[in-house]
NUBAKE-460202 format. One line per 8 residues: number of its first residue (from 1); their letters; for each residue x, y, z of N, C-alpha, C, O. Coordinates in Angstrom, 2 decimals, padded with zeros to 5 digits. Layout:
N
NUM	A	X Y Z X Y Z X Y Z X Y Z ~ ...
This chain:
203
1	MDKFNKLT	015.64 044.05 -071.04 016.09 042.90 -070.28 017.27 042.25 -070.99 017.25 042.13 -072.22 ~ 018.29 041.83 -070.25 019.46 041.18 -070.83 019.09 039.82 -071.41 018.30 039.07 -070.84 ~ 019.69 039.52 -072.55 019.50 038.21 -073.15 020.24 037.14 -072.35 021.24 037.42 -071.69 ~ 019.73 035.92 -072.41 020.41 034.78 -071.79 020.56 033.71 -072.85 019.58 033.25 -073.42 ~ 021.80 033.32 -073.11 022.05 032.25 -074.07 022.92 031.18 -073.43 022.44 030.08 -073.12 ~ 024.19 031.50 -073.25 025.11 030.58 -072.60 025.79 031.28 -071.43 026.10 032.47 -071.50 ~ 026.02 030.53 -070.37 026.66 031.07 -069.18 027.63 030.04 -068.62 027.24 028.91 -068.33 ~ 028.88 030.43 -068.48 029.88 029.59 -067.83 030.39 030.38 -066.63 030.98 031.45 -066.79
9	AVAAPMPL	030.17 029.84 -065.44 030.48 030.63 -064.25 030.65 029.74 -063.02 030.33 028.55 -063.04 ~ 031.17 030.35 -061.97 031.24 029.69 -060.68 029.83 029.54 -060.13 029.01 030.45 -060.23 ~ 029.55 028.38 -059.55 028.24 028.12 -058.93 028.41 028.04 -057.42 029.28 027.33 -056.92 ~ 027.57 028.77 -056.71 027.62 028.75 -055.25 026.64 027.72 -054.69 025.48 027.72 -055.09 ~ 027.08 026.85 -053.79 026.19 025.85 -053.20 025.40 026.42 -052.03 025.99 027.01 -051.12 ~ 024.10 026.26 -052.04 023.25 026.70 -050.93 022.21 025.61 -050.68 021.07 025.72 -051.15 ~ 022.58 024.56 -049.95 021.73 023.38 -049.81 020.52 023.54 -048.90 019.79 022.58 -048.68 ~ 020.29 024.72 -048.36 019.11 024.95 -047.52 017.83 024.72 -048.30 017.76 025.05 -049.48
17	VNIDTDMI	016.82 024.16 -047.65 015.51 024.00 -048.29 014.59 025.13 -047.84 014.81 025.74 -046.79 ~ 013.57 025.39 -048.63 012.56 026.40 -048.30 013.16 027.79 -048.08 012.76 028.50 -047.15 ~ 014.10 028.17 -048.92 014.63 029.54 -048.85 013.54 030.47 -049.38 013.22 030.45 -050.57 ~ 012.98 031.29 -048.49 011.87 032.13 -048.91 012.35 033.51 -049.36 013.53 033.85 -049.23 ~ 011.42 034.29 -049.89 011.80 035.59 -050.46 012.24 036.57 -049.37 012.97 037.51 -049.67 ~ 011.80 036.38 -048.13 012.26 037.25 -047.05 013.71 036.96 -046.70 014.43 037.86 -046.26 ~ 014.14 035.72 -046.87 015.55 035.39 -046.68 016.37 035.95 -047.84 017.50 036.41 -047.64 ~ 015.83 035.91 -049.04 016.54 036.42 -050.21 016.73 037.93 -050.11 017.84 038.43 -050.31
25	IPKQFLKT	015.66 038.66 -049.79 015.75 040.11 -049.61 014.80 040.49 -048.46 013.59 040.58 -048.67 ~ 015.33 040.72 -047.27 014.48 041.04 -046.11 013.58 042.25 -046.33 013.90 043.14 -047.12 ~ 012.47 042.26 -045.62 011.40 043.24 -045.84 011.85 044.69 -045.69 011.26 045.56 -046.33 ~ 012.86 044.98 -044.88 013.27 046.36 -044.66 013.91 047.00 -045.90 014.14 048.20 -045.94 ~ 014.18 046.17 -046.91 014.80 046.70 -048.13 013.81 046.81 -049.29 014.21 046.94 -050.45 ~ 012.52 046.75 -048.99 011.50 046.76 -050.03 010.95 048.16 -050.32 009.99 048.30 -051.07 ~ 011.54 049.18 -049.73 011.01 050.54 -049.90 011.29 051.11 -051.28 010.59 052.02 -051.73 ~ 012.29 050.59 -051.95 012.66 051.12 -053.26 011.90 050.41 -054.37 011.50 049.25 -054.24
33	IKREGLGK	011.70 051.13 -055.49 011.14 050.50 -056.69 012.20 050.42 -057.78 011.89 050.10 -058.93 ~ 013.45 050.72 -057.41 014.56 050.62 -058.36 015.14 049.21 -058.31 015.24 048.60 -057.25 ~ 015.53 048.72 -059.46 016.08 047.37 -059.52 017.57 047.33 -059.21 018.13 046.27 -058.95 ~ 018.21 048.49 -059.24 019.65 048.54 -058.99 019.91 048.82 -057.51 019.13 049.47 -056.83 ~ 021.03 048.29 -057.04 021.47 048.57 -055.69 021.02 047.58 -054.64 021.41 047.70 -053.47 ~ 020.21 046.60 -055.02 019.71 045.63 -054.05 020.67 044.47 -053.82 020.51 043.71 -052.86 ~ 021.65 044.33 -054.68 022.57 043.20 -054.57 023.31 043.16 -053.25 023.61 042.09 -052.72 ~ 023.61 044.34 -052.71 024.34 044.38 -051.44 023.50 043.90 -050.27 024.03 043.56 -049.21
41	NLFAEMRY	022.18 043.86 -050.47 021.27 043.40 -049.41 020.79 041.96 -049.62 020.00 041.45 -048.83 ~ 021.27 041.32 -050.68 020.89 039.94 -050.94 021.29 039.04 -049.77 022.44 039.07 -049.34 ~ 020.34 038.26 -049.26 020.57 037.36 -048.11 021.17 038.12 -046.93 022.02 037.58 -046.21 ~ 020.74 039.36 -046.73 021.37 040.25 -045.75 021.45 039.66 -044.36 022.46 039.81 -043.68 ~ 020.38 038.98 -043.91 020.38 038.48 -042.54 021.29 037.28 -042.35 021.59 036.90 -041.22 ~ 021.72 036.67 -043.45 022.70 035.58 -043.37 024.10 036.08 -043.71 025.09 035.54 -043.21 ~ 024.19 037.11 -044.55 025.50 037.60 -044.99 026.19 038.47 -043.94 027.42 038.50 -043.87 ~ 025.39 039.17 -043.12 025.97 040.14 -042.18 025.53 039.86 -040.75 024.46 039.29 -040.51
49	DNDGNENE	026.38 040.27 -039.78 025.98 040.17 -038.38 025.21 041.43 -037.98 024.93 042.28 -038.83 ~ 024.87 041.55 -036.72 024.05 042.67 -036.25 024.76 044.01 -036.38 024.11 045.06 -036.35 ~ 026.08 043.99 -036.51 026.84 045.24 -036.66 027.14 045.55 -038.12 027.84 046.52 -038.42 ~ 026.61 044.73 -039.03 026.83 044.98 -040.45 028.12 044.40 -040.99 028.48 044.66 -042.14 ~ 028.82 043.62 -040.19 030.04 042.98 -040.64 029.72 041.67 -041.36 028.73 041.01 -041.04 ~ 030.54 041.32 -042.33 030.30 040.10 -043.10 030.46 038.85 -042.24 031.39 038.75 -041.43 ~ 029.55 037.92 -042.44 029.65 036.60 -041.81 030.56 035.75 -042.70 030.18 035.40 -043.81 ~ 031.73 035.43 -042.22 032.72 034.73 -043.02 032.27 033.33 -043.43 032.77 032.78 -044.41
57	DFVLNKPA	031.33 032.76 -042.70 030.88 031.41 -042.99 029.83 031.36 -044.10 029.55 030.30 -044.65 ~ 029.24 032.51 -044.43 028.20 032.51 -045.45 028.83 032.35 -046.83 029.84 032.99 -047.13 ~ 028.23 031.51 -047.66 028.86 031.09 -048.91 029.24 032.25 -049.82 030.33 032.23 -050.40 ~ 028.38 033.25 -049.97 028.67 034.34 -050.91 029.72 035.32 -050.38 030.16 036.20 -051.11 ~ 030.10 035.16 -049.12 031.18 035.99 -048.57 032.53 035.31 -048.70 033.57 035.94 -048.45 ~ 032.54 034.05 -049.08 033.80 033.33 -049.24 034.46 033.75 -050.55 033.78 033.93 -051.56 ~ 035.78 033.91 -050.56 036.48 034.39 -051.76 036.13 033.63 -053.03 036.03 034.23 -054.10 ~ 035.93 032.32 -052.93 035.67 031.50 -054.12 034.32 031.81 -054.76 034.11 031.52 -055.94
65	YRNAQILV	033.40 032.39 -053.98 032.03 032.56 -054.48 031.57 034.01 -054.58 030.40 034.26 -054.87 ~ 032.44 034.94 -054.35 032.03 036.35 -054.39 031.54 036.78 -055.77 030.72 037.69 -055.89 ~ 032.03 036.12 -056.79 031.61 036.45 -058.16 030.75 035.36 -058.78 030.65 035.26 -060.00 ~ 030.13 034.54 -057.95 029.27 033.47 -058.45 028.10 034.05 -059.25 027.52 035.06 -058.87 ~ 027.78 033.39 -060.37 026.64 033.81 -061.19 025.56 032.73 -061.26 024.49 032.92 -061.84 ~ 025.87 031.58 -060.65 024.92 030.47 -060.60 024.73 030.08 -059.14 025.69 030.02 -058.37 ~ 023.49 029.81 -058.77 023.19 029.38 -057.41 022.57 027.99 -057.48 021.59 027.78 -058.18 ~ 023.16 027.05 -056.74 022.63 025.69 -056.65 021.98 025.57 -055.27 022.67 025.56 -054.25
73	AGDNFGCG	020.64 025.47 -055.25 019.91 025.60 -054.00 019.04 024.39 -053.70 018.77 023.56 -054.57 ~ 018.60 024.30 -052.45 017.74 023.22 -052.01 016.31 023.36 -052.50 015.97 024.30 -053.21 ~ 015.47 022.40 -052.11 014.08 022.34 -052.57 013.29 023.62 -052.25 013.58 024.32 -051.28 ~ 012.30 023.89 -053.09 011.30 024.93 -052.85 011.93 026.31 -052.70 011.62 027.04 -051.76 ~ 012.79 026.66 -053.61 013.47 027.95 -053.56 012.51 029.07 -053.95 011.75 028.94 -054.91 ~ 012.56 030.18 -053.20 011.74 031.35 -053.55 010.32 031.29 -053.03 009.45 031.99 -053.55 ~ 010.06 030.47 -052.03 008.71 030.40 -051.47 008.42 031.65 -050.64 009.30 032.49 -050.45 ~ 007.19 031.76 -050.14 006.86 032.92 -049.31 006.11 033.97 -050.10 005.22 033.65 -050.88
81	SSREHAPW	006.47 035.22 -049.90 005.75 036.33 -050.52 006.05 036.43 -052.01 006.94 035.76 -052.52 ~ 005.29 037.29 -052.69 005.43 037.44 -054.14 006.39 038.55 -054.53 006.45 038.91 -055.70 ~ 007.14 039.10 -053.59 007.98 040.27 -053.85 008.93 040.07 -055.03 009.72 039.12 -055.06 ~ 008.83 040.96 -056.00 009.70 040.89 -057.17 011.11 041.38 -056.84 012.04 041.20 -057.63 ~ 011.26 042.00 -055.66 012.59 042.44 -055.24 013.55 041.24 -055.09 014.77 041.41 -055.16 ~ 013.00 040.05 -054.88 013.86 038.87 -054.72 014.70 038.61 -055.97 015.93 038.56 -055.87 ~ 014.09 038.45 -057.16 014.94 038.30 -058.34 015.73 039.57 -058.67 016.82 039.48 -059.24 ~ 015.20 040.74 -058.33 015.96 041.98 -058.56 017.29 041.92 -057.80 018.34 042.25 -058.35
89	SLKDFGIR	017.23 041.50 -056.54 018.45 041.47 -055.73 019.43 040.40 -056.22 020.64 040.61 -056.22 ~ 018.90 039.25 -056.63 019.76 038.20 -057.19 020.47 038.71 -058.44 021.68 038.54 -058.59 ~ 019.71 039.33 -059.34 020.27 039.83 -060.59 021.30 040.92 -060.33 022.36 040.95 -060.95 ~ 021.00 041.83 -059.39 021.91 042.93 -059.11 023.22 042.42 -058.50 024.28 043.01 -058.72 ~ 023.14 041.34 -057.74 024.35 040.73 -057.19 025.19 040.11 -058.29 026.42 040.09 -058.21 ~ 024.52 039.59 -059.34 025.23 038.94 -060.43 024.74 037.54 -060.73 025.25 036.89 -061.64 ~ 023.74 037.05 -059.98 023.20 035.71 -060.20 022.32 035.72 -061.45 021.36 036.49 -061.52 ~ 022.65 034.88 -062.44 021.86 034.80 -063.66 021.10 033.48 -063.79 020.25 033.34 -064.66
97	CVISTSFA	021.42 032.52 -062.93 020.79 031.21 -063.01 020.68 030.60 -061.62 021.64 030.62 -060.85 ~ 019.50 030.06 -061.30 019.30 029.35 -060.05 018.85 027.93 -060.39 017.94 027.74 -061.18 ~ 019.51 026.95 -059.78 019.20 025.54 -060.04 018.68 024.92 -058.75 019.31 025.02 -057.70 ~ 017.52 024.27 -058.83 016.92 023.64 -057.67 016.02 022.50 -058.15 015.81 022.32 -059.35 ~ 015.49 021.74 -057.21 014.53 020.69 -057.57 013.13 021.26 -057.75 012.29 020.66 -058.42 ~ 012.86 022.43 -057.13 011.53 023.04 -057.24 011.60 024.51 -056.84 012.45 024.93 -056.07 ~ 010.65 025.27 -057.41 010.56 026.71 -057.14 009.12 027.07 -056.81 008.19 026.40 -057.26 ~ 008.94 028.12 -056.01 007.60 028.68 -055.83 007.18 029.31 -057.16 008.00 029.93 -057.85
105	DIFHNNCF	005.91 029.15 -057.52 005.43 029.57 -058.84 005.67 031.04 -059.13 006.17 031.38 -060.20 ~ 005.32 031.93 -058.19 005.45 033.36 -058.45 006.91 033.74 -058.62 007.26 034.49 -059.53 ~ 007.77 033.24 -057.74 009.21 033.52 -057.87 009.73 033.00 -059.20 010.50 033.68 -059.88 ~ 009.31 031.81 -059.57 009.72 031.19 -060.84 009.38 032.10 -062.01 010.22 032.33 -062.89 ~ 008.15 032.61 -062.04 007.74 033.50 -063.12 008.47 034.83 -063.08 008.82 035.39 -064.12 ~ 008.70 035.35 -061.88 009.42 036.62 -061.75 010.85 036.53 -062.24 011.41 037.50 -062.74 ~ 011.45 035.36 -062.10 012.81 035.17 -062.60 012.85 035.40 -064.12 013.71 036.13 -064.62 ~ 011.93 034.78 -064.83 011.91 034.93 -066.29 011.68 036.37 -066.70 012.21 036.82 -067.71
113	RNGILPIE	010.89 037.11 -065.92 010.61 038.51 -066.24 011.82 039.41 -066.00 011.84 040.56 -066.44 ~ 012.82 038.89 -065.32 013.98 039.71 -064.96 015.31 039.15 -065.46 016.37 039.52 -064.97 ~ 015.24 038.25 -066.44 016.46 037.78 -067.07 017.23 036.73 -066.30 018.42 036.52 -066.55 ~ 016.57 036.05 -065.36 017.21 034.98 -064.59 016.62 033.65 -065.04 015.40 033.53 -065.20 ~ 017.47 032.66 -065.24 017.01 031.35 -065.66 016.88 030.42 -064.46 017.90 030.06 -063.86 ~ 015.65 030.02 -064.07 015.47 029.02 -063.03 015.39 027.63 -063.67 014.58 027.40 -064.57 ~ 016.22 026.71 -063.21 016.26 025.37 -063.80 015.86 024.35 -062.74 016.40 024.35 -061.63 ~ 014.91 023.49 -063.09 014.51 022.41 -062.20 015.19 021.11 -062.62 015.18 020.73 -063.79
121	VTHEQLEK	015.78 020.43 -061.63 016.46 019.16 -061.86 015.97 018.14 -060.84 015.24 018.48 -059.91 ~ 016.36 016.90 -061.02 015.99 015.86 -060.06 016.88 015.97 -058.81 017.90 016.66 -058.82 ~ 016.48 015.27 -057.76 017.29 015.29 -056.53 018.67 014.70 -056.78 019.67 015.18 -056.24 ~ 018.73 013.67 -057.59 020.03 013.05 -057.90 020.92 014.02 -058.68 022.12 014.13 -058.42 ~ 020.33 014.72 -059.63 021.09 015.70 -060.41 021.55 016.86 -059.53 022.67 017.34 -059.66 ~ 020.67 017.30 -058.64 021.04 018.40 -057.76 022.19 018.01 -056.84 023.09 018.81 -056.58 ~ 022.18 016.78 -056.36 023.26 016.30 -055.50 024.60 016.37 -056.23 025.60 016.78 -055.65 ~ 024.61 015.98 -057.50 025.84 016.04 -058.30 026.27 017.48 -058.52 027.45 017.80 -058.39
129	LMDDAERG	025.32 018.36 -058.85 025.65 019.76 -059.09 026.11 020.45 -057.80 026.98 021.32 -057.82 ~ 025.52 020.07 -056.68 025.93 020.62 -055.39 027.37 020.23 -055.09 028.15 021.03 -054.58 ~ 027.71 018.98 -055.40 029.08 018.51 -055.21 030.04 019.29 -056.11 031.13 019.67 -055.68 ~ 029.64 019.53 -057.34 030.46 020.33 -058.25 030.67 021.74 -057.70 031.78 022.26 -057.69 ~ 029.57 022.35 -057.23 029.64 023.72 -056.73 030.53 023.84 -055.50 031.18 024.87 -055.30 ~ 030.56 022.81 -054.68 031.35 022.86 -053.45 032.85 022.84 -053.71 033.65 023.02 -052.79 ~ 033.24 022.63 -054.96 034.67 022.66 -055.29 035.19 024.09 -055.42 036.40 024.31 -055.49 ~ 034.29 025.06 -055.45 034.73 026.45 -055.49 035.07 026.95 -056.87 034.58 026.44 -057.88
137	ANATISVD	035.93 027.96 -056.92 036.24 028.65 -058.18 037.01 027.78 -059.16 037.13 028.13 -060.33 ~ 037.53 026.65 -058.71 038.28 025.77 -059.61 037.38 024.92 -060.50 037.87 024.27 -061.43 ~ 036.08 024.92 -060.22 035.15 024.09 -061.00 033.96 024.94 -061.44 033.09 025.26 -060.64 ~ 033.94 025.30 -062.71 032.83 026.11 -063.22 031.77 025.21 -063.87 032.06 024.10 -064.31 ~ 030.56 025.71 -063.91 029.43 025.02 -064.52 028.98 025.85 -065.72 028.94 027.08 -065.64 ~ 028.64 025.19 -066.81 028.17 025.88 -068.01 026.70 025.56 -068.24 026.28 024.40 -068.15 ~ 025.93 026.59 -068.55 024.50 026.44 -068.84 024.26 026.92 -070.26 024.57 028.06 -070.60 ~ 023.70 026.04 -071.08 023.39 026.35 -072.48 021.87 026.33 -072.62 021.26 025.26 -072.66
145	LEAQEIHG	021.27 027.51 -072.68 019.81 027.58 -072.75 019.29 027.06 -074.08 018.29 026.34 -074.10 ~ 019.92 027.40 -075.16 019.46 026.95 -076.48 019.41 025.43 -076.54 018.43 024.86 -077.01 ~ 020.46 024.77 -076.06 020.52 023.31 -076.07 019.81 022.68 -074.87 019.58 021.47 -074.84 ~ 019.47 023.51 -073.87 018.84 023.06 -072.64 019.71 022.02 -071.93 019.27 020.91 -071.62 ~ 020.96 022.42 -071.69 021.94 021.52 -071.09 022.75 022.25 -070.02 023.04 023.44 -070.13 ~ 023.11 021.49 -068.98 024.06 021.94 -067.96 025.29 021.07 -068.09 025.20 019.84 -068.06 ~ 026.45 021.70 -068.24 027.71 020.96 -068.38 028.52 021.13 -067.10 028.85 022.25 -066.71 ~ 028.84 020.02 -066.46 029.63 020.06 -065.24 031.11 020.14 -065.53 031.51 019.96 -066.68
153	PDGGVIKF	031.93 020.41 -064.52 033.38 020.55 -064.71 034.07 019.26 -065.14 035.17 019.30 -065.68 ~ 033.43 018.12 -064.90 034.02 016.83 -065.28 033.51 016.33 -066.62 033.81 015.20 -067.02 ~ 032.74 017.15 -067.32 032.25 016.76 -068.63 030.86 016.16 -068.64 030.33 015.85 -069.71 ~ 030.27 015.98 -067.47 028.91 015.44 -067.42 027.89 016.44 -067.94 028.08 017.65 -067.82 ~ 026.82 015.92 -068.52 025.78 016.77 -069.10 024.42 016.41 -068.50 024.05 015.24 -068.41 ~ 023.69 017.44 -068.08 022.33 017.28 -067.56 021.39 018.05 -068.47 021.55 019.25 -068.67 ~ 020.40 017.36 -069.02 019.38 018.01 -069.83 018.28 018.55 -068.91 017.96 017.95 -067.89 ~ 017.71 019.69 -069.30 016.61 020.22 -068.50 015.47 020.68 -069.40 015.68 021.02 -070.57
161	DIDHFNKH	014.27 020.70 -068.85 013.08 021.14 -069.57 012.80 022.61 -069.26 013.13 023.10 -068.18 ~ 012.19 023.28 -070.21 011.79 024.67 -070.01 010.63 024.98 -070.94 010.57 024.50 -072.07 ~ 009.71 025.78 -070.46 008.59 026.22 -071.28 009.11 026.96 -072.52 010.01 027.79 -072.42 ~ 008.55 026.65 -073.68 009.04 027.21 -074.94 008.95 028.73 -074.95 009.87 029.41 -075.41 ~ 007.83 029.28 -074.45 007.65 030.72 -074.46 008.68 031.41 -073.57 009.28 032.41 -073.97 ~ 008.89 030.89 -072.36 009.87 031.47 -071.45 011.28 031.38 -072.03 012.08 032.31 -071.88 ~ 011.57 030.28 -072.69 012.88 030.13 -073.33 013.07 031.20 -074.40 014.11 031.84 -074.45 ~ 012.07 031.38 -075.24 012.13 032.39 -076.29 012.38 033.78 -075.71 013.22 034.53 -076.22
169	CLLEGLDE	011.65 034.12 -074.65 011.79 035.45 -074.05 013.19 035.68 -073.49 013.75 036.76 -073.65 ~ 013.76 034.67 -072.83 015.11 034.81 -072.30 016.14 034.91 -073.41 017.04 035.75 -073.34 ~ 016.02 034.07 -074.42 016.98 034.12 -075.53 016.96 035.47 -076.23 018.00 035.96 -076.69 ~ 015.78 036.07 -076.33 015.63 037.34 -077.03 015.73 038.55 -076.09 015.77 039.69 -076.55 ~ 015.77 038.30 -074.79 015.83 039.40 -073.83 014.55 040.21 -073.78 014.60 041.44 -073.74 ~ 013.41 039.53 -073.77 012.12 040.20 -073.85 011.32 040.03 -072.55 011.02 038.90 -072.15 ~ 010.98 041.14 -071.89 010.00 041.10 -070.82 008.66 041.50 -071.41 008.52 041.58 -072.63 ~ 007.64 041.77 -070.56 006.32 042.11 -071.09 006.34 043.36 -071.95 005.68 043.43 -072.98
177	IGLTMKKE	007.12 044.37 -071.51 007.21 045.61 -072.30 007.88 045.34 -073.63 007.44 045.83 -074.67 ~ 008.95 044.56 -073.60 009.66 044.22 -074.84 008.77 043.46 -075.81 008.81 043.70 -077.01 ~ 007.97 042.54 -075.27 007.05 041.78 -076.11 006.01 042.70 -076.75 005.67 042.54 -077.92 ~ 005.52 043.66 -075.97 004.55 044.61 -076.51 005.16 045.47 -077.60 004.53 045.71 -078.63 ~ 006.40 045.92 -077.39 007.05 046.77 -078.38 007.33 046.04 -079.69 007.46 046.67 -080.74 ~ 007.42 044.72 -079.63 007.58 043.94 -080.87 006.34 044.05 -081.75 006.39 043.81 -082.96 ~ 005.22 044.42 -081.13 003.95 044.58 -081.86 003.61 046.06 -082.07 002.45 046.41 -082.28 ~ 004.62 046.91 -082.01 004.38 048.35 -082.08 003.63 048.75 -083.34 002.76 049.62 -083.30
185	DKVTEFEE	003.95 048.12 -084.47 003.27 048.47 -085.72 001.79 048.12 -085.65 000.95 048.86 -086.17 ~ 001.45 046.99 -085.02 000.06 046.60 -084.88 -000.70 047.56 -083.95 -001.85 047.90 -084.20 ~ -000.01 047.98 -082.88 -000.63 048.92 -081.94 -000.91 050.25 -082.65 -001.98 050.83 -082.48 ~ 000.06 050.73 -083.43 -000.11 051.98 -084.16 -001.25 051.87 -085.18 -002.05 052.79 -085.32 ~ -001.31 050.74 -085.88 -002.38 050.52 -086.85 -003.75 050.54 -086.17 -004.69 051.14 -086.69 ~ -003.86 049.89 -085.02 -005.12 049.87 -084.27 -005.53 051.28 -083.86 -006.70 051.66 -083.98 ~ -004.56 052.07 -083.37 -004.87 053.42 -082.90 -005.33 054.31 -084.06 -006.23 055.14 -083.88 ~ -004.73 054.15 -085.22 -005.12 054.96 -086.38 -006.55 054.62 -086.82 -007.33 055.51 -087.15
193	IRKIDQPW	-006.88 053.34 -086.81 -008.24 052.92 -087.18 -009.24 053.44 -086.16 -010.34 053.88 -086.52 ~ -008.88 053.40 -084.88 -009.81 053.86 -083.85 -010.05 055.36 -083.95 -011.15 055.83 -083.64 ~ -009.04 056.12 -084.36 -009.23 057.56 -084.54 -010.32 057.86 -085.57 -011.05 058.85 -085.47 ~ -010.42 056.96 -086.56 -011.44 057.15 -087.60 -012.80 056.65 -087.13 -013.82 057.31 -087.33 ~ -012.80 055.48 -086.52 -014.06 054.85 -086.11 -014.66 055.49 -084.85 -015.88 055.55 -084.70 ~ -013.80 055.96 -083.96 -014.28 056.52 -082.68 -013.53 057.82 -082.38 -012.79 057.90 -081.41 ~ -013.72 058.83 -083.21 -012.95 060.07 -083.07 -013.16 060.79 -081.74 -012.30 061.55 -081.29 ~ -014.33 060.56 -081.09 -014.60 061.25 -079.82 -013.65 060.82 -078.69 -013.51 061.51 -077.69
201	LHL	-013.03 059.68 -078.89 -012.07 059.22 -077.87 -010.75 059.98 -077.93 -009.93 059.87 -077.02 ~ -010.54 060.75 -078.98 -009.26 061.44 -079.17 -009.42 062.96 -079.14 -008.54 063.68 -079.59 ~ -010.56 063.44 -078.62 -010.77 064.88 -078.50 -009.88 065.50 -077.43 -009.93 066.71 -077.20
């Protein structure tokens, strides 16, 4: 998993509330178990018309936001089903951070498992960040995970809270497999002892 430390990037404004995982990645794209290639289907039903042509009014199709790496979204982002394809598609598109006032629990946890930083802010803070994001490519937002700060284009700073364990995993780029591999010596030691104590398990 990619490490997350500091990110300075264009932020795309998406003020819709209750954006669910089916809106993020529609069900017809869930047949794959690969994490790559889903970015083109991110928000597919909003990004494209029935003929597959881009909807010019959709924020991520606008020239200023095509390379956005931060998403500033409305309340209750990621609600609905537990599909992990939702953060996969965000990450594959290039989104590394989502800022909202609230997230669905499963989506929130899946973000951390896939190298995406979900940040919860107050409604007043979100309003300011949404205003910043609406300025387009001329106004970038900086996110400092170590300091737990969001820096706006005008110099304003917003502090945010994050669980210590999730912060550690993002800074180190560790998912569940990575965390397990950090204990590889302990796992090997356990297996060697078990070979002696319970040899019939290794026949």
